[in-house]
N, C-alpha and C positions, 0 to 999 in steps of 0.2 A: 504494500500500500504506500503510495507516494505522500509525503508530508507537504502540506500546503500552508502551514501556519505562518512561516516567515514571508511567503509570497503575499498572503492576505494582509499582513501587517504593512509591508512595504507599499502595496497598492493603496491601502487606506491612508498612509502618511503622505504619499504623493498626491492623492486627491485633496487632502486637507491643505497642503501647500499650494496646490493649483487654485483652490478656492479662497486662499488667504485666510484660512481659519486657524487661529492660534491653538497650540496644544503643548503638552508636556508629557514626557515619558516617565514611568515609574515601574518598580518591580517589588510587589508585595507578597506574591505567592509563588511557590515553586513552579517552574515550567510555564510561567506567564510573563507577558509584558503588558503593562497597562498604558493606555493612551488617555490622558485627561484632557477633555475639551470643554472650554467655558465660552458660551455664547450668551447673548442677551437673554436673561431670565432662565437659563438652563445650564446645568453642568452634566456632562456625560462621562462615564467611566467605561471604557471599552477595553476588555481584556482579551488578548490573543494567546491561545494555548499552543503548546508545542505540537499537539496532535492535530492542529488545524481548526479546532472549534473556537468560537468567539462568544463572549458574554457581554451584553450591553446593559448598563444600569443608568437610568436618566433621573435627574433631580430637577424638578420644575418649580420655579418660584410662583407664589400666588400673587406677586406684584406688590405686596405690602413692604413698605420701606420703614425701618425703625431707626432710632437713634441709639446712642450708647447706653441708654437706660436698660436695654435688654441684656447687657453684659452680666448682670446679676442672675438672670435666668439661665444663661449659659453655664456659669460656674456652679449654680445650685444644682443643675441637672446632671452635669458631666464631670464634676471634680471627683477625684478619688475619695472614697469614704474615709480613709485614714486622715486626709487633710481636714475634713469637717470636724472630726473628733479632736484633732490636735488644736485646731483653732478654738474650739469650744473650751478645751482645757486651758489653753493659754489665756483666753479672755476671762475665764473664771478666776484666775490668779489675781487679776487686777480689779475684781469686783470687791467693793468694800460695803460694809453695812454700818449704819449709824444708829 
């Protein structure tokens, strides 16, 4: 069986360049190369596998624009649990009662 993974990747990259669509390459899983494509309102993660298969995941914006006030939501939802307990313990040390 002939391997077409590299050929598909090169063809895709050539088309992105021809259409002047910006991309970056990444390697997060064994036997894959990921192409990250960011266009207005969308981000695409396209993974090319050594066996020739391709996986595409699209992230589509709902169009809502936020300010820096959403940083607290980001950190509350995705910080490591140990960071939360360490901060709580550290803040408790400075709490005084009168």
